[in-house]
N, C-alpha and C positions, 0 to 999 in steps of 0.2 A: 492817218495815213502814215506809212513808213517813209523814211528818207528814200529809199530806194523807188517807192511809188511816185513820190514828189519829182525825183529826178527823171524817171520814165516819162512823166507827163510833160516835164519842161523840154526834155530832148525831143518829144514829139512835136511839141509846137514849134521848136526851133527848126525842125527837119520838114515840117509839113507847111508852115506859115512863113517864118522869118527868111528860110532859105528856099523852101519849096514855091512860094509865091514871089520870091526875090524882093520882100519887103525891105531887105538890107542887102544890097549887092555887095557888101564887104564882108558879110558874116561867113559864107561858105569857105573862103580860104583859111581863115583861122580855125574854124569849127573842124574841117577835114584834117588839119595839122594837129589836131587836139590842144590848141592854144586857148581854149576857152574853159575857164574853171567854173565849175558849177557847185554852189556851196549852200546846203540847207541849214537855215538858221533855226534853232530851237528857243530862241529868245522869248520869254514869257512877257516882257515889258518893252517899251520902245527904248528905254535906257540900255537894256540888254543887246537889242539890235544895234545901238550905236557902238557897243563895244565890239561886236562882231564886225561892223563896218571899219573900225579902227584897226582890227586885226588884218583884214582884207586889204585895206589900203597899204598898211605895211609891208605885206607879204608881195602884194602887186608890184610895188616899187622897188623892192629887194631882189626880185626875180626878173631874169631876162625875158623880154618879150618873146624870144623864141621859144621859151616854156610856158609862160602864161601872158598871153597878150591882152586878155580882157576877163573880167570876172562877173558872174551873175549870183548876187547874194539873193536867195530866194526864201521868202517867208510864207509859208503856206496858210498860217491862221491869224497872225497878229493884227493885220489891216483888212478886215472885211469890207470896211466902208472906204470908198475911194477918196472922199473928202479927207478924211483922217490921214490917209496915206499921203495925200497931196500936201497937207499941213506939214507932216513929218519930213518931207522932202527939203524944206527950208532948212530944218535943223541938220539934216544929212548934208546939204551943202556947206553948212558952217563947220562940220567935221573935216571935210575936205580942206577948207580954209585953214582950219586950225593945225593941220599936219603940213601946211606949207605947200599944199599941191595944186593950189589954183594955177591953171595953165599947164599942169603935168597930168592931172587925173580929171575926167568929167563925169558926172553922173547922168544917166538916162533911167527912165523908169517905165514899167509896165505893171498892169493891174487888171484883174478880170473885169472891173466895171470902170476902166479908163474912159474918160469923157474930155474933149476938147471944149474949152469955153465957147459957148455960144451955139452948142450943138444939142440936139435930143439925145438922151441916153442910148437909144437904140440906133443912131445913125451910123451907116457903115464905116464912115471915116474913122469913128473911135476904134475900130477893130485894128488899126494899125500899130496900136499900143496896148492890145489886149493880150493877156497873157493868162494861163491857168491859175497864177498866184501872183501875189505881190512881189516884185523883182526890183532891186537896185543894180544897175547895170553900170560897173566901173570900166571906163574906157581910157586908155592912154591917148593923151592929146596928140603926141607926135604919131602914133598909129592912125588916128582918125585925120590927120593932116596929110598923110602918105596916101591913104584911101581916097580922099577928096581929090588930090592931085591926080590920081591915076583915073578918075571918073570924071568925065569931061563936063558933065552938068549936073553936079551934086544937088544944086537947089531943086531940080526936077524930080528928085526921088520921091517927096512927099506928094505931089500931084500924081506922079505915076502910081504910087501905092493906092491912092484913093481911087484911081481909075481901075485899077487892078480888082480892088474890093467891091467897087460898084458893079463890075462885070461879073464877079462871083456872087455876089449877093449873100444874103443871110443863109439860104439853103446850102449854097455852095461852101460857106464857112463851116456849116455844121458838118457837111459831108466830110470834111477833112478831120472829123473826130475831135474837134476842139470845144 
């Protein structure tokens, strides 16, 4: 796939699922203001992806939130297996710590085979974190805190997302073109 094809699929997922289903009530505001940076990594190895993460962390903290509030570091091919990606996340968290960004930037993750512990692979709840590609989502802690303050019951988001997906079902998810 070309980078543009990867970006097109990622934007479609953001618009149809994340924003369209309101899976993240905070996403629309930064997305419509073009404060979401989408980056396709061409890393051939995990070490190369860590270097991409280094660069994106540096850029995010050096850039005003009004320009880049959050970054999606997308890798379309490196982590086909979710468990491998999940193991990689521990290392990626270590990179955030090495940059002295604990409490400044947090990582969230998305993957085509995302699976919550204790669920069956095809349980609809897993789709809350399913994306077309493996994605490291770099979030500014202060932006997350402001968003949570503005949302009266942020803890309810996860439950609401599962209810939305249960109502939608697998057929409904597929109808979104995801």
